[in-house]
N, CA, C and O of each residue as an XYZ file, in Angstrom:
296
protein
N       0.856     -1.185      0.000
C       0.000      0.000      0.000
C       0.891      1.233      0.000
O       1.848      1.320      0.769
N       0.574      2.165     -0.851
C       1.312      3.414     -0.894
C       0.406      4.515     -0.392
O      -0.517      4.948     -1.083
N       0.685      4.963      0.828
C      -0.110      6.024      1.434
C       0.431      7.381      1.029
O       1.206      7.489      0.079
N       0.029      8.401      1.736
C       0.464      9.758      1.460
C       1.939      9.903      1.795
O       2.304     10.209      2.930
N       2.779      9.680      0.794
C       4.238      9.772      0.933
C       4.804      8.752      1.915
O       5.864      8.971      2.501
N       4.094      7.632      2.096
C       4.573      6.581      2.980
C       4.296      5.233      2.326
O       3.172      4.965      1.899
N       5.307      4.395      2.249
C       5.154      3.043      1.743
C       4.948      2.127      2.940
O       5.754      2.119      3.870
N       3.863      1.353      2.915
C       3.537      0.433      3.996
C       3.393     -0.950      3.393
O       2.610     -1.142      2.463
N       4.146     -1.926      3.915
C       4.061     -3.303      3.438
C       3.900     -4.228      4.631
O       4.516     -4.018      5.677
N       3.069     -5.252      4.473
C       2.882     -6.259      5.510
C       3.131     -7.631      4.901
O       2.589     -7.967      3.848
N       3.952     -8.411      5.575
C       4.218     -9.791      5.192
C       3.584    -10.662      6.269
O       3.758    -10.415      7.462
N       2.844    -11.686      5.836
C       2.120    -12.524      6.777
C       2.340    -13.989      6.432
O       2.420    -14.352      5.259
N       2.438    -14.838      7.467
C       2.535    -16.278      7.247
C       1.873    -17.019      8.393
O       1.550    -16.435      9.428
N       1.675    -18.330      8.191
C       1.036    -19.136      9.230
C       2.024    -20.089      9.900
O       1.637    -21.142     10.407
N       3.293    -19.712      9.895
C       4.334    -20.514     10.544
C       4.306    -20.361     12.057
O       3.416    -19.725     12.623
N       5.312    -20.966     12.698
C       5.448    -20.839     14.149
C       5.583    -19.366     14.521
O       6.088    -18.555     13.745
N       5.119    -19.044     15.724
C       5.267    -17.670     16.202
C       6.749    -17.301     16.200
O       7.574    -18.022     16.761
N       7.078    -16.190     15.575
C       8.459    -15.741     15.497
C       8.475    -14.230     15.354
O       8.063    -13.687     14.329
N       8.951    -13.559     16.389
C       9.078    -12.112     16.345
C      10.515    -11.771     15.985
O      11.393    -11.847     16.844
N      10.777    -11.396     14.738
C      12.150    -11.101     14.326
C      12.751     -9.909     15.051
O      13.972     -9.766     15.108
N      11.900     -9.050     15.606
C      12.402     -7.862     16.290
C      13.015     -8.189     17.645
O      13.686     -7.347     18.242
N      12.791     -9.404     18.135
C      13.396     -9.834     19.400
C      14.775    -10.458     19.185
O      15.454    -10.800     20.153
N      15.193    -10.610     17.933
C      16.484    -11.215     17.636
C      17.606    -10.200     17.841
O      17.437     -9.008     17.586
N      18.741    -10.687     18.301
C      19.910     -9.807     18.476
C      20.423     -9.370     17.112
O      20.374    -10.134     16.148
N      20.914     -8.145     17.035
C      21.476     -7.699     15.756
C      22.733     -8.493     15.413
O      23.466     -8.905     16.312
N      22.993     -8.713     14.119
C      24.196     -9.445     13.728
C      25.437     -8.587     13.954
O      25.368     -7.358     13.959
N      26.570     -9.256     14.139
C      27.844     -8.547     14.263
C      28.365     -8.307     12.849
O      29.079     -9.138     12.287
N      27.998     -7.159     12.286
C      28.373     -6.881     10.901
C      29.840     -6.482     10.747
O      30.323     -6.283      9.632
N      30.536     -6.367     11.864
C      31.951     -6.015     11.806
C      32.861     -7.230     11.938
O      34.074     -7.112     11.765
N      32.300     -8.387     12.239
C      33.092     -9.617     12.359
C      33.523    -10.074     10.963
O      32.831     -9.799      9.983
N      34.657    -10.767     10.868
C      35.060    -11.324      9.571
C      33.972    -12.267      9.049
O      33.297    -12.932      9.835
N      33.804    -12.324      7.751
C      32.750    -13.150      7.158
C      32.775    -14.584      7.643
O      31.724    -15.164      7.913
N      33.968    -15.169      7.758
C      34.069    -16.580      8.163
C      33.647    -16.805      9.620
O      33.406    -17.944     10.020
N      33.557    -15.737     10.413
C      33.169    -15.862     11.815
C      31.697    -15.508     12.071
O      31.210    -15.644     13.194
N      31.002    -15.061     11.042
C      29.610    -14.629     11.233
C      28.652    -15.810     11.203
O      28.871    -16.799     10.504
N      27.574    -15.676     11.988
C      26.493    -16.652     11.945
C      25.717    -16.472     10.641
O      25.660    -15.373     10.089
N      25.132    -17.541     10.165
C      24.278    -17.466      8.988
C      22.938    -16.890      9.414
O      22.391    -17.275     10.448
N      22.413    -15.974      8.624
C      21.095    -15.405      8.875
C      21.135    -14.109      9.660
O      22.155    -13.734     10.238
N      19.997    -13.440      9.662
C      19.846    -12.215     10.437
C      20.076    -10.931      9.665
O      19.762     -9.850     10.163
N      20.622    -11.024      8.450
C      20.900     -9.792      7.714
C      19.631     -9.156      7.151
O      19.561     -7.933      7.026
N      18.640     -9.957      6.813
C      17.369     -9.401      6.336
C      16.695     -8.570      7.408
O      16.185     -7.481      7.143
N      16.700     -9.094      8.621
C      16.129     -8.369      9.754
C      16.925     -7.079      9.977
O      16.354     -6.017     10.224
N      18.240     -7.191      9.886
C      19.115     -6.023     10.052
C      18.794     -4.956      8.997
O      18.722     -3.769      9.314
N      18.604     -5.381      7.751
C      18.288     -4.424      6.688
C      16.949     -3.737      6.944
O      16.830     -2.524      6.767
N      15.948     -4.502      7.358
C      14.649     -3.888      7.673
C      14.773     -2.859      8.785
O      14.240     -1.754      8.686
N      15.474     -3.230      9.834
C      15.642     -2.299     10.965
C      16.389     -1.042     10.544
O      16.084      0.053     11.016
N      17.368     -1.199      9.656
C      18.210     -0.084      9.238
C      17.535      0.814      8.205
O      17.642      2.038      8.278
N      16.842      0.206      7.246
C      16.302      0.967      6.126
C      14.885      1.493      6.344
O      14.498      2.494      5.742
N      14.126      0.841      7.181
C      12.742      1.249      7.404
C      12.644      2.199      8.595
O      13.440      2.129      9.532
N      11.671      3.068      8.541
C      11.476      4.009      9.641
C      10.737      3.376     10.803
O      10.936      3.764     11.954
N       9.873      2.390     10.506
C       9.122      1.732     11.563
C       8.864      0.292     11.145
O       8.451      0.028     10.016
N       9.113     -0.643     12.069
C       8.855     -2.062     11.830
C       8.058     -2.576     13.026
O       8.429     -2.347     14.177
N       6.963     -3.269     12.741
C       6.095     -3.785     13.799
C       5.797     -5.259     13.549
O       5.662     -5.693     12.405
N       5.696     -6.015     14.627
C       5.330     -7.429     14.546
C       4.100     -7.658     15.410
O       3.956     -7.072     16.483
N       3.215     -8.526     14.920
C       2.117     -8.974     15.761
C       1.755    -10.399     15.367
O       1.965    -10.820     14.229
N       1.212    -11.126     16.321
C       0.717    -12.487     16.106
C      -0.786    -12.405     16.274
O      -1.276    -11.985     17.322
N      -1.522    -12.807     15.243
C      -2.971    -12.669     15.273
C      -3.613    -13.850     14.549
O      -3.265    -14.137     13.403
N      -4.539    -14.533     15.203
C      -5.259    -15.675     14.616
C      -4.312    -16.730     14.050
O      -4.549    -17.264     12.966
N      -3.232    -17.034     14.789
C      -2.290    -18.063     14.364
C      -1.381    -17.658     13.221
O      -0.776    -18.516     12.578
N      -1.276    -16.366     12.958
C      -0.427    -15.877     11.862
C       0.561    -14.837     12.376
O       0.258    -14.070     13.290
N       1.736    -14.824     11.778
C       2.740    -13.783     12.010
C       2.460    -12.655     11.019
O       2.184    -12.909      9.846
N       2.529    -11.419     11.489
C       2.351    -10.245     10.627
C       3.519     -9.293     10.898
O       3.706     -8.836     12.026
N       4.286     -9.003      9.880
C       5.397     -8.064      9.996
C       5.094     -6.892      9.064
O       4.998     -7.057      7.848
N       4.946     -5.711      9.654
C       4.617     -4.515      8.878
C       5.790     -3.555      8.956
O       6.335     -3.298     10.030
N       6.168     -3.030      7.798
C       7.256     -2.054      7.783
C       6.839     -0.851      6.958
O       6.104     -0.959      5.977
N       7.340      0.308      7.396
C       6.961      1.588      6.799
C       8.199      2.423      6.542
O       9.182      2.369      7.280
N       8.119      3.196      5.472
C       9.155      4.166      5.191
C       8.552      5.318      4.377
O       7.593      5.124      3.630
N       9.107      6.482      4.525
C       8.653      7.616      3.734
C       9.219      7.504      2.321
O      10.316      6.984      2.117
N       8.467      7.992      1.368
C       8.935      8.009     -0.014
C       8.793      9.413     -0.542
O       7.871     10.142     -0.175
N       9.713      9.786     -1.407
C       9.670     11.109     -2.003
C       9.331     11.003     -3.479
O       9.311      9.914     -4.052
N       9.070     12.128     -4.070
C       8.772     12.160     -5.492
C      10.023     11.825     -6.290
O      11.109     12.329     -6.003
N       9.861     10.980     -7.285
C      10.988     10.631     -8.165
C      11.351     11.852     -8.979
O      10.488     12.492     -9.578
N      12.635     12.171     -8.998
C      13.105     13.312     -9.766
C      12.892     14.636     -9.074
O      13.185     15.694     -9.632
N      12.360     14.576     -7.807
C      12.128     15.612     -6.881
C      11.988     16.974     -7.243
O      11.786     17.826     -6.378
């Protein structure tokens, strides 16, 4: 959904309850060979989006993220 200068997206699934916002941030400064697999998608959402929300409703995970958007070519 594209609101008034705000992009809002919600991803939903019926998997196990999982709140990605409770996960520890990855150590992005560690050498690649020492890093754990996973967690970079969550890191990107937290870094690039202005607001990220999680809720569990009717047996489904819902992750909503928002960011402001500007006019192309401004």
